All heavy atoms as TSV, in Angstrom:
chain	resi	resn	atom	element	x	y	z
A	1	MET	N	N	145.829	83.942	-1.925
A	1	MET	CA	C	145.775	84.930	-0.848
A	1	MET	C	C	145.729	84.181	0.472
A	1	MET	O	O	144.877	83.409	0.749
A	1	MET	CB	C	144.490	85.785	-1.071
A	1	MET	CG	C	144.352	86.839	-0.036
A	1	MET	SD	S	142.806	87.854	-0.206
A	1	MET	CE	C	142.570	87.929	-1.955
A	2	SER	N	N	146.723	84.479	1.253
A	2	SER	CA	C	146.818	83.794	2.579
A	2	SER	C	C	146.277	84.660	3.682
A	2	SER	O	O	146.035	85.854	3.539
A	2	SER	CB	C	148.274	83.430	2.830
A	2	SER	OG	O	149.052	84.592	3.035
A	3	LEU	N	N	146.149	84.048	4.839
A	3	LEU	CA	C	145.682	84.744	6.036
A	3	LEU	C	C	146.736	85.787	6.433
A	3	LEU	O	O	146.376	86.876	6.885
A	3	LEU	CB	C	145.427	83.760	7.163
A	3	LEU	CG	C	144.889	84.348	8.474
A	3	LEU	CD1	C	143.588	85.055	8.237
A	3	LEU	CD2	C	144.754	83.299	9.503
A	4	GLN	N	N	147.989	85.472	6.289
A	4	GLN	CA	C	149.012	86.452	6.622
A	4	GLN	C	C	148.973	87.680	5.733
A	4	GLN	O	O	149.220	88.778	6.231
A	4	GLN	CB	C	150.433	85.767	6.487
A	4	GLN	CG	C	150.697	84.759	7.564
A	4	GLN	CD	C	152.052	84.130	7.373
A	4	GLN	OE1	O	152.637	84.128	6.297
A	4	GLN	NE2	N	152.573	83.526	8.424
A	5	THR	N	N	148.677	87.474	4.491
A	5	THR	CA	C	148.533	88.636	3.571
A	5	THR	C	C	147.378	89.500	4.023
A	5	THR	O	O	147.507	90.740	4.069
A	5	THR	CB	C	148.298	88.152	2.103
A	5	THR	OG1	O	149.389	87.300	1.754
A	5	THR	CG2	C	148.232	89.299	1.179
A	6	LEU	N	N	146.223	88.897	4.353
A	6	LEU	CA	C	145.067	89.678	4.779
A	6	LEU	C	C	145.346	90.397	6.121
A	6	LEU	O	O	144.964	91.555	6.293
A	6	LEU	CB	C	143.861	88.781	4.953
A	6	LEU	CG	C	143.262	88.215	3.631
A	6	LEU	CD1	C	142.162	87.273	3.920
A	6	LEU	CD2	C	142.790	89.356	2.798
A	7	LEU	N	N	146.021	89.700	7.046
A	7	LEU	CA	C	146.315	90.366	8.287
A	7	LEU	C	C	147.337	91.525	8.128
A	7	LEU	O	O	147.224	92.602	8.722
A	7	LEU	CB	C	146.958	89.356	9.304
A	7	LEU	CG	C	145.941	88.378	9.889
A	7	LEU	CD1	C	146.659	87.339	10.764
A	7	LEU	CD2	C	144.894	89.118	10.680
A	8	GLY	N	N	148.346	91.337	7.233
A	8	GLY	CA	C	149.240	92.453	6.911
A	8	GLY	C	C	148.531	93.583	6.301
A	8	GLY	O	O	148.834	94.787	6.619
A	9	PHE	N	N	147.591	93.352	5.426
A	9	PHE	CA	C	146.778	94.368	4.741
A	9	PHE	C	C	146.022	95.110	5.850
A	9	PHE	O	O	145.957	96.355	5.856
A	9	PHE	CB	C	145.846	93.760	3.754
A	9	PHE	CG	C	144.893	94.735	3.153
A	9	PHE	CD1	C	145.350	95.728	2.256
A	9	PHE	CD2	C	143.538	94.733	3.424
A	9	PHE	CE1	C	144.498	96.610	1.671
A	9	PHE	CE2	C	142.689	95.612	2.852
A	9	PHE	CZ	C	143.140	96.592	1.957
A	10	TYR	N	N	145.344	94.416	6.766
A	10	TYR	CA	C	144.546	95.082	7.792
A	10	TYR	C	C	145.461	95.883	8.720
A	10	TYR	O	O	145.143	97.027	9.087
A	10	TYR	CB	C	143.767	94.085	8.580
A	10	TYR	CG	C	142.913	94.820	9.695
A	10	TYR	CD1	C	141.766	95.467	9.279
A	10	TYR	CD2	C	143.301	94.754	11.009
A	10	TYR	CE1	C	141.026	96.125	10.263
A	10	TYR	CE2	C	142.561	95.428	11.955
A	10	TYR	CZ	C	141.419	96.113	11.576
A	10	TYR	OH	O	140.694	96.764	12.529
A	11	ARG	N	N	146.613	95.325	9.092
A	11	ARG	CA	C	147.504	96.066	9.989
A	11	ARG	C	C	148.046	97.363	9.314
A	11	ARG	O	O	148.262	98.372	10.000
A	11	ARG	CB	C	148.689	95.166	10.392
A	11	ARG	CG	C	148.280	94.126	11.366
A	11	ARG	CD	C	149.488	93.307	11.807
A	11	ARG	NE	N	149.042	92.185	12.630
A	11	ARG	CZ	C	149.562	90.995	12.575
A	11	ARG	NH1	N	150.552	90.772	11.750
A	11	ARG	NH2	N	149.106	90.025	13.366
A	12	ALA	N	N	148.238	97.306	8.071
A	12	ALA	CA	C	148.773	98.474	7.346
A	12	ALA	C	C	147.746	99.562	7.139
A	12	ALA	O	O	148.090	100.762	7.098
A	12	ALA	CB	C	149.359	98.081	5.999
A	13	HIS	N	N	146.473	99.180	7.113
A	13	HIS	CA	C	145.403	100.125	6.716
A	13	HIS	C	C	144.245	100.099	7.700
A	13	HIS	O	O	143.144	100.434	7.365
A	13	HIS	CB	C	144.857	99.844	5.344
A	13	HIS	CG	C	145.925	99.892	4.292
A	13	HIS	ND1	N	146.511	101.097	3.868
A	13	HIS	CD2	C	146.514	98.930	3.564
A	13	HIS	CE1	C	147.413	100.796	2.925
A	13	HIS	NE2	N	147.415	99.501	2.737
A	14	TRP	N	N	144.520	99.720	8.997
A	14	TRP	CA	C	143.391	99.558	9.929
A	14	TRP	C	C	142.616	100.837	10.171
A	14	TRP	O	O	141.370	100.801	10.268
A	14	TRP	CB	C	143.963	99.027	11.239
A	14	TRP	CG	C	144.795	99.967	12.040
A	14	TRP	CD1	C	146.154	100.107	11.933
A	14	TRP	CD2	C	144.337	100.895	12.952
A	14	TRP	NE1	N	146.577	101.122	12.744
A	14	TRP	CE2	C	145.523	101.629	13.452
A	14	TRP	CE3	C	143.119	101.275	13.532
A	14	TRP	CZ2	C	145.440	102.624	14.368
A	14	TRP	CZ3	C	143.066	102.285	14.483
A	14	TRP	CH2	C	144.184	102.908	14.882
A	15	LEU	N	N	143.257	101.966	10.235
A	15	LEU	CA	C	142.564	103.239	10.477
A	15	LEU	C	C	141.637	103.590	9.305
A	15	LEU	O	O	140.456	103.944	9.508
A	15	LEU	CB	C	143.565	104.378	10.766
A	15	LEU	CG	C	142.893	105.662	11.139
A	15	LEU	CD1	C	141.999	105.536	12.395
A	15	LEU	CD2	C	143.958	106.712	11.407
A	16	SER	N	N	142.184	103.535	8.081
A	16	SER	CA	C	141.362	103.799	6.944
A	16	SER	C	C	140.209	102.877	6.795
A	16	SER	O	O	139.049	103.294	6.463
A	16	SER	CB	C	142.227	103.722	5.648
A	16	SER	OG	O	143.279	104.683	5.661
A	17	LEU	N	N	140.408	101.619	6.982
A	17	LEU	CA	C	139.357	100.632	6.876
A	17	LEU	C	C	138.265	100.806	7.941
A	17	LEU	O	O	137.067	100.749	7.655
A	17	LEU	CB	C	139.927	99.203	6.949
A	17	LEU	CG	C	140.752	98.741	5.765
A	17	LEU	CD1	C	141.468	97.424	6.069
A	17	LEU	CD2	C	139.915	98.599	4.546
A	18	THR	N	N	138.699	101.050	9.163
A	18	THR	CA	C	137.741	101.265	10.264
A	18	THR	C	C	136.909	102.476	10.059
A	18	THR	O	O	135.649	102.480	10.167
A	18	THR	CB	C	138.477	101.326	11.613
A	18	THR	OG1	O	139.254	100.121	11.770
A	18	THR	CG2	C	137.484	101.396	12.792
A	19	LEU	N	N	137.514	103.608	9.746
A	19	LEU	CA	C	136.782	104.869	9.496
A	19	LEU	C	C	135.878	104.725	8.310
A	19	LEU	O	O	134.727	105.169	8.298
A	19	LEU	CB	C	137.753	106.022	9.308
A	19	LEU	CG	C	138.462	106.496	10.549
A	19	LEU	CD1	C	139.478	107.606	10.173
A	19	LEU	CD2	C	137.512	107.017	11.577
A	20	GLY	N	N	136.342	104.094	7.277
A	20	GLY	CA	C	135.537	103.873	6.053
A	20	GLY	C	C	134.321	103.019	6.367
A	20	GLY	O	O	133.224	103.323	5.858
A	21	LEU	N	N	134.487	101.957	7.155
A	21	LEU	CA	C	133.365	101.106	7.448
A	21	LEU	C	C	132.356	101.839	8.335
A	21	LEU	O	O	131.144	101.631	8.164
A	21	LEU	CB	C	133.855	99.830	8.130
A	21	LEU	CG	C	134.604	98.848	7.194
A	21	LEU	CD1	C	135.110	97.677	7.966
A	21	LEU	CD2	C	133.617	98.370	6.135
A	22	VAL	N	N	132.802	102.591	9.302
A	22	VAL	CA	C	131.846	103.312	10.159
A	22	VAL	C	C	131.069	104.330	9.368
A	22	VAL	O	O	129.865	104.434	9.462
A	22	VAL	CB	C	132.630	104.005	11.318
A	22	VAL	CG1	C	131.730	104.991	12.087
A	22	VAL	CG2	C	133.185	102.979	12.270
A	23	ILE	N	N	131.725	105.143	8.568
A	23	ILE	CA	C	131.074	106.155	7.744
A	23	ILE	C	C	130.085	105.451	6.757
A	23	ILE	O	O	128.973	105.926	6.536
A	23	ILE	CB	C	132.087	107.033	6.996
A	23	ILE	CG1	C	132.804	107.927	8.062
A	23	ILE	CG2	C	131.418	107.887	5.943
A	23	ILE	CD1	C	134.031	108.616	7.495
A	24	THR	N	N	130.519	104.396	6.140
A	24	THR	CA	C	129.679	103.691	5.158
A	24	THR	C	C	128.470	103.073	5.865
A	24	THR	O	O	127.325	103.094	5.334
A	24	THR	CB	C	130.511	102.586	4.446
A	24	THR	OG1	O	131.631	103.212	3.800
A	24	THR	CG2	C	129.633	101.881	3.468
A	25	ALA	N	N	128.650	102.530	7.076
A	25	ALA	CA	C	127.521	101.956	7.849
A	25	ALA	C	C	126.476	103.039	8.097
A	25	ALA	O	O	125.250	102.804	7.997
A	25	ALA	CB	C	128.011	101.329	9.108
A	26	LEU	N	N	126.918	104.200	8.533
A	26	LEU	CA	C	125.977	105.318	8.743
A	26	LEU	C	C	125.320	105.747	7.488
A	26	LEU	O	O	124.073	105.997	7.488
A	26	LEU	CB	C	126.738	106.492	9.426
A	26	LEU	CG	C	127.237	106.252	10.815
A	26	LEU	CD1	C	128.158	107.443	11.240
A	26	LEU	CD2	C	126.101	106.072	11.826
A	27	TYR	N	N	126.059	105.904	6.455
A	27	TYR	CA	C	125.500	106.258	5.144
A	27	TYR	C	C	124.498	105.247	4.627
A	27	TYR	O	O	123.352	105.570	4.193
A	27	TYR	CB	C	126.624	106.443	4.163
A	27	TYR	CG	C	126.199	106.787	2.780
A	27	TYR	CD1	C	125.837	108.113	2.463
A	27	TYR	CD2	C	126.112	105.798	1.748
A	27	TYR	CE1	C	125.439	108.452	1.170
A	27	TYR	CE2	C	125.711	106.158	0.494
A	27	TYR	CZ	C	125.388	107.453	0.161
A	27	TYR	OH	O	124.972	107.809	-1.055
A	28	LEU	N	N	124.828	103.959	4.683
A	28	LEU	CA	C	123.910	102.934	4.211
A	28	LEU	C	C	122.661	102.867	5.080
A	28	LEU	O	O	121.544	102.664	4.550
A	28	LEU	CB	C	124.576	101.596	4.147
A	28	LEU	CG	C	125.642	101.379	3.047
A	28	LEU	CD1	C	126.368	100.074	3.184
A	28	LEU	CD2	C	125.042	101.585	1.681
A	29	THR	N	N	122.829	102.987	6.349
A	29	THR	CA	C	121.631	102.986	7.280
A	29	THR	C	C	120.699	104.114	6.942
A	29	THR	O	O	119.482	103.926	6.813
A	29	THR	CB	C	122.072	103.127	8.734
A	29	THR	OG1	O	122.961	102.012	9.046
A	29	THR	CG2	C	120.918	103.066	9.676
A	30	SER	N	N	121.215	105.316	6.721
A	30	SER	CA	C	120.373	106.474	6.370
A	30	SER	C	C	119.718	106.229	4.996
A	30	SER	O	O	118.529	106.505	4.877
A	30	SER	CB	C	121.293	107.713	6.328
A	30	SER	OG	O	120.511	108.770	5.843
A	31	ALA	N	N	120.457	105.731	4.015
A	31	ALA	CA	C	119.887	105.513	2.709
A	31	ALA	C	C	118.794	104.441	2.695
A	31	ALA	O	O	117.750	104.619	2.073
A	31	ALA	CB	C	120.978	105.082	1.718
A	32	LEU	N	N	118.998	103.389	3.532
A	32	LEU	CA	C	117.958	102.307	3.550
A	32	LEU	C	C	116.774	102.787	4.331
A	32	LEU	O	O	115.610	102.407	3.968
A	32	LEU	CB	C	118.605	101.097	4.188
A	32	LEU	CG	C	119.612	100.364	3.289
A	32	LEU	CD1	C	120.263	99.240	4.037
A	32	LEU	CD2	C	118.994	99.907	1.969
A	33	ILE	N	N	116.946	103.583	5.364
A	33	ILE	CA	C	115.790	104.056	6.152
A	33	ILE	C	C	114.918	104.966	5.260
A	33	ILE	O	O	113.728	104.930	5.292
A	33	ILE	CB	C	116.260	104.800	7.435
A	33	ILE	CG1	C	116.741	103.786	8.465
A	33	ILE	CG2	C	115.119	105.650	8.029
A	33	ILE	CD1	C	117.419	104.413	9.685
A	34	ASN	N	N	115.568	105.781	4.461
A	34	ASN	CA	C	114.870	106.659	3.568
A	34	ASN	C	C	114.468	106.056	2.249
A	34	ASN	O	O	113.987	106.755	1.384
A	34	ASN	CB	C	115.706	107.965	3.331
A	34	ASN	CG	C	115.917	108.751	4.546
A	34	ASN	OD1	O	114.936	108.928	5.309
A	34	ASN	ND2	N	117.122	109.246	4.823
A	35	GLU	N	N	114.716	104.785	2.090
A	35	GLU	CA	C	114.401	103.950	0.908
A	35	GLU	C	C	115.040	104.517	-0.347
A	35	GLU	O	O	114.439	104.533	-1.408
A	35	GLU	CB	C	112.885	103.874	0.719
A	35	GLU	CG	C	112.200	103.118	1.935
A	35	GLU	CD	C	110.677	103.007	1.793
A	35	GLU	OE1	O	110.135	103.534	0.767
A	35	GLU	OE2	O	110.106	102.433	2.666
A	36	ASP	N	N	116.262	105.064	-0.200
A	36	ASP	CA	C	117.036	105.473	-1.361
A	36	ASP	C	C	118.006	104.363	-1.780
A	36	ASP	O	O	119.163	104.370	-1.469
A	36	ASP	CB	C	117.839	106.716	-0.993
A	36	ASP	CG	C	116.986	107.944	-0.791
A	36	ASP	OD1	O	115.888	108.030	-1.392
A	36	ASP	OD2	O	117.370	108.772	0.032
A	37	TYR	N	N	117.442	103.402	-2.447
A	37	TYR	CA	C	118.218	102.189	-2.767
A	37	TYR	C	C	119.376	102.461	-3.765
A	37	TYR	O	O	120.358	101.827	-3.768
A	37	TYR	CB	C	117.287	101.069	-3.287
A	37	TYR	CG	C	116.254	100.695	-2.261
A	37	TYR	CD1	C	114.862	100.944	-2.537
A	37	TYR	CD2	C	116.613	100.193	-1.046
A	37	TYR	CE1	C	113.927	100.659	-1.548
A	37	TYR	CE2	C	115.679	99.847	-0.093
A	37	TYR	CZ	C	114.341	100.062	-0.357
A	37	TYR	OH	O	113.416	99.791	0.584
A	38	ASP	N	N	119.167	103.463	-4.659
A	38	ASP	CA	C	120.224	103.859	-5.569
A	38	ASP	C	C	121.447	104.357	-4.823
A	38	ASP	O	O	122.593	104.069	-5.130
A	38	ASP	CB	C	119.769	104.873	-6.584
A	38	ASP	CG	C	118.696	104.369	-7.507
A	38	ASP	OD1	O	118.637	103.120	-7.672
A	38	ASP	OD2	O	117.956	105.171	-8.052
A	39	TYR	N	N	121.189	105.158	-3.783
A	39	TYR	CA	C	122.280	105.725	-2.967
A	39	TYR	C	C	122.960	104.557	-2.152
A	39	TYR	O	O	124.156	104.611	-1.973
A	39	TYR	CB	C	121.812	106.843	-2.042
A	39	TYR	CG	C	121.434	108.072	-2.799
A	39	TYR	CD1	C	120.153	108.494	-2.972
A	39	TYR	CD2	C	122.458	108.862	-3.379
A	39	TYR	CE1	C	119.802	109.648	-3.642
A	39	TYR	CE2	C	122.143	109.984	-4.091
A	39	TYR	CZ	C	120.795	110.341	-4.227
A	39	TYR	OH	O	120.512	111.542	-4.896
A	40	ALA	N	N	122.184	103.634	-1.713
A	40	ALA	CA	C	122.732	102.491	-0.965
A	40	ALA	C	C	123.653	101.716	-1.907
A	40	ALA	O	O	124.755	101.308	-1.476
A	40	ALA	CB	C	121.617	101.646	-0.404
A	41	LEU	N	N	123.226	101.464	-3.086
A	41	LEU	CA	C	124.087	100.700	-4.054
A	41	LEU	C	C	125.297	101.498	-4.356
A	41	LEU	O	O	126.416	100.905	-4.467
A	41	LEU	CB	C	123.299	100.394	-5.296
A	41	LEU	CG	C	124.018	99.656	-6.431
A	41	LEU	CD1	C	124.428	98.314	-5.924
A	41	LEU	CD2	C	123.104	99.538	-7.624
A	42	ALA	N	N	125.187	102.771	-4.571
A	42	ALA	CA	C	126.363	103.611	-4.835
A	42	ALA	C	C	127.353	103.551	-3.677
A	42	ALA	O	O	128.571	103.522	-3.880
A	42	ALA	CB	C	125.918	105.076	-5.098
A	43	GLY	N	N	126.875	103.557	-2.440
A	43	GLY	CA	C	127.731	103.436	-1.290
A	43	GLY	C	C	128.504	102.104	-1.274
A	43	GLY	O	O	129.675	102.098	-0.974
A	44	VAL	N	N	127.851	101.067	-1.627
A	44	VAL	CA	C	128.507	99.758	-1.645
A	44	VAL	C	C	129.596	99.750	-2.737
A	44	VAL	O	O	130.719	99.264	-2.533
A	44	VAL	CB	C	127.501	98.608	-1.890
A	44	VAL	CG1	C	128.185	97.304	-2.182
A	44	VAL	CG2	C	126.568	98.492	-0.717
A	45	VAL	N	N	129.266	100.309	-3.882
A	45	VAL	CA	C	130.251	100.390	-4.971
A	45	VAL	C	C	131.504	101.166	-4.551
A	45	VAL	O	O	132.612	100.816	-4.881
A	45	VAL	CB	C	129.617	100.942	-6.285
A	45	VAL	CG1	C	130.676	101.309	-7.307
A	45	VAL	CG2	C	128.573	99.988	-6.794
A	46	LEU	N	N	131.277	102.322	-3.887
A	46	LEU	CA	C	132.393	103.109	-3.412
A	46	LEU	C	C	133.252	102.359	-2.425
A	46	LEU	O	O	134.495	102.473	-2.425
A	46	LEU	CB	C	131.883	104.419	-2.792
A	46	LEU	CG	C	131.382	105.463	-3.750
A	46	LEU	CD1	C	130.766	106.650	-3.015
A	46	LEU	CD2	C	132.453	105.890	-4.721
A	47	VAL	N	N	132.635	101.621	-1.550
A	47	VAL	CA	C	133.412	100.813	-0.586
A	47	VAL	C	C	134.276	99.786	-1.333
A	47	VAL	O	O	135.460	99.618	-1.034
A	47	VAL	CB	C	132.499	100.079	0.432
A	47	VAL	CG1	C	133.246	99.026	1.225
A	47	VAL	CG2	C	131.880	101.121	1.328
A	48	VAL	N	N	133.710	99.095	-2.327
A	48	VAL	CA	C	134.446	98.135	-3.082
A	48	VAL	C	C	135.629	98.782	-3.772
A	48	VAL	O	O	136.788	98.245	-3.735
A	48	VAL	CB	C	133.566	97.390	-4.093
A	48	VAL	CG1	C	134.330	96.547	-5.065
A	48	VAL	CG2	C	132.503	96.567	-3.347
A	49	PHE	N	N	135.429	99.923	-4.413
A	49	PHE	CA	C	136.496	100.585	-5.100
A	49	PHE	C	C	137.570	101.071	-4.094
A	49	PHE	O	O	138.767	101.034	-4.378
A	49	PHE	CB	C	135.985	101.759	-5.884
A	49	PHE	CG	C	135.399	101.415	-7.190
A	49	PHE	CD1	C	134.227	101.976	-7.659
A	49	PHE	CD2	C	135.973	100.486	-8.052
A	49	PHE	CE1	C	133.614	101.621	-8.824
A	49	PHE	CE2	C	135.437	100.134	-9.278
A	49	PHE	CZ	C	134.252	100.716	-9.686
A	50	GLY	N	N	137.146	101.593	-2.930
A	50	GLY	CA	C	138.074	102.065	-1.914
A	50	GLY	C	C	138.945	100.927	-1.402
A	50	GLY	O	O	140.211	101.081	-1.253
A	51	VAL	N	N	138.361	99.794	-1.094
A	51	VAL	CA	C	139.175	98.654	-0.597
A	51	VAL	C	C	140.090	98.141	-1.719
A	51	VAL	O	O	141.235	97.809	-1.463
A	51	VAL	CB	C	138.234	97.559	-0.055
A	51	VAL	CG1	C	139.054	96.282	0.235
A	51	VAL	CG2	C	137.532	98.011	1.179
A	52	GLY	N	N	139.580	98.130	-2.923
A	52	GLY	CA	C	140.472	97.762	-4.083
A	52	GLY	C	C	141.647	98.672	-4.229
A	52	GLY	O	O	142.785	98.228	-4.473
A	53	TRP	N	N	141.406	99.959	-4.117
A	53	TRP	CA	C	142.508	100.942	-4.205
A	53	TRP	C	C	143.529	100.698	-3.063
A	53	TRP	O	O	144.769	100.680	-3.325
A	53	TRP	CB	C	141.959	102.348	-4.115
A	53	TRP	CG	C	142.964	103.402	-4.158
A	53	TRP	CD1	C	143.675	103.850	-5.231
A	53	TRP	CD2	C	143.527	104.132	-3.035
A	53	TRP	NE1	N	144.579	104.821	-4.875
A	53	TRP	CE2	C	144.502	105.027	-3.524
A	53	TRP	CE3	C	143.226	104.137	-1.672
A	53	TRP	CZ2	C	145.178	105.868	-2.717
A	53	TRP	CZ3	C	143.905	105.025	-0.882
A	53	TRP	CH2	C	144.859	105.858	-1.391
A	54	LEU	N	N	143.037	100.487	-1.849
A	54	LEU	CA	C	143.985	100.181	-0.735
A	54	LEU	C	C	144.741	98.929	-0.968
A	54	LEU	O	O	145.954	98.834	-0.610
A	54	LEU	CB	C	143.246	100.137	0.598
A	54	LEU	CG	C	142.779	101.444	1.234
A	54	LEU	CD1	C	141.947	101.167	2.449
A	54	LEU	CD2	C	144.005	102.313	1.578
A	55	TRP	N	N	144.091	97.919	-1.523
A	55	TRP	CA	C	144.714	96.598	-1.749
A	55	TRP	C	C	145.872	96.758	-2.767
A	55	TRP	O	O	146.970	96.280	-2.612
A	55	TRP	CB	C	143.737	95.576	-2.231
A	55	TRP	CG	C	144.314	94.226	-2.442
A	55	TRP	CD1	C	144.725	93.675	-3.605
A	55	TRP	CD2	C	144.638	93.297	-1.384
A	55	TRP	NE1	N	145.269	92.427	-3.346
A	55	TRP	CE2	C	145.249	92.143	-2.050
A	55	TRP	CE3	C	144.436	93.262	-0.021
A	55	TRP	CZ2	C	145.588	91.054	-1.327
A	55	TRP	CZ3	C	144.866	92.197	0.682
A	55	TRP	CH2	C	145.411	91.075	0.024
A	56	ARG	N	N	145.583	97.503	-3.844
A	56	ARG	CA	C	146.649	97.733	-4.894
A	56	ARG	C	C	147.852	98.505	-4.272
A	56	ARG	O	O	148.951	98.223	-4.636
A	56	ARG	CB	C	146.045	98.508	-6.057
A	56	ARG	CG	C	145.290	97.628	-7.037
A	56	ARG	CD	C	145.056	98.337	-8.360
A	56	ARG	NE	N	144.779	99.721	-8.265
A	56	ARG	CZ	C	143.552	100.251	-8.218
A	56	ARG	NH1	N	142.527	99.515	-8.274
A	56	ARG	NH2	N	143.383	101.551	-8.077
A	57	ARG	N	N	147.488	99.484	-3.484
A	57	ARG	CA	C	148.512	100.284	-2.816
A	57	ARG	C	C	149.401	99.356	-1.874
A	57	ARG	O	O	150.579	99.506	-1.804
A	57	ARG	CB	C	147.873	101.415	-2.021
A	57	ARG	CG	C	148.738	102.478	-1.627
A	57	ARG	CD	C	147.977	103.610	-1.050
A	57	ARG	NE	N	148.752	104.126	0.059
A	57	ARG	CZ	C	148.287	104.782	1.037
A	57	ARG	NH1	N	147.053	105.048	1.141
A	57	ARG	NH2	N	149.076	105.215	2.001
A	58	HIS	N	N	148.750	98.457	-1.152
A	58	HIS	CA	C	149.427	97.582	-0.276
A	58	HIS	C	C	150.312	96.566	-1.048
A	58	HIS	O	O	151.440	96.310	-0.631
A	58	HIS	CB	C	148.384	96.785	0.574
A	58	HIS	CG	C	148.999	95.764	1.483
A	58	HIS	ND1	N	149.643	96.143	2.668
A	58	HIS	CD2	C	149.049	94.431	1.439
A	58	HIS	CE1	C	150.057	95.048	3.247
A	58	HIS	NE2	N	149.711	93.992	2.538
A	59	GLU	N	N	149.790	96.086	-2.119
A	59	GLU	CA	C	150.541	95.119	-2.962
A	59	GLU	C	C	151.807	95.764	-3.592
A	59	GLU	O	O	152.792	95.095	-3.794
A	59	GLU	CB	C	149.678	94.520	-4.064
A	59	GLU	CG	C	148.617	93.474	-3.521
A	59	GLU	CD	C	149.298	92.247	-2.998
A	59	GLU	OE1	O	150.153	91.723	-3.655
A	59	GLU	OE2	O	148.884	91.782	-1.919
A	60	SER	N	N	151.707	97.068	-3.943
A	60	SER	CA	C	152.844	97.665	-4.612
A	60	SER	C	C	153.889	98.180	-3.610
A	60	SER	O	O	155.031	98.486	-4.024
A	60	SER	CB	C	152.365	98.927	-5.404
A	60	SER	OG	O	151.847	99.898	-4.553
A	61	ALA	N	N	153.600	98.168	-2.339
A	61	ALA	CA	C	154.538	98.601	-1.279
A	61	ALA	C	C	155.524	97.550	-0.943
A	61	ALA	O	O	155.473	96.432	-1.200
A	61	ALA	CB	C	153.773	99.079	-0.094
């Protein structure tokens, strides 16, 4: 995986990645403040799956 591949991935999906990170940051902050660690872990897992889905979509294009 090269830097050019990562930059191309970000350029192709910058809006989805940015919105996803902002929403996830708000969600994780709320979950950690309320000490809902299970929800925080679920949020991290969803982010990993979401980025993986975008990555596969980018590779197949």
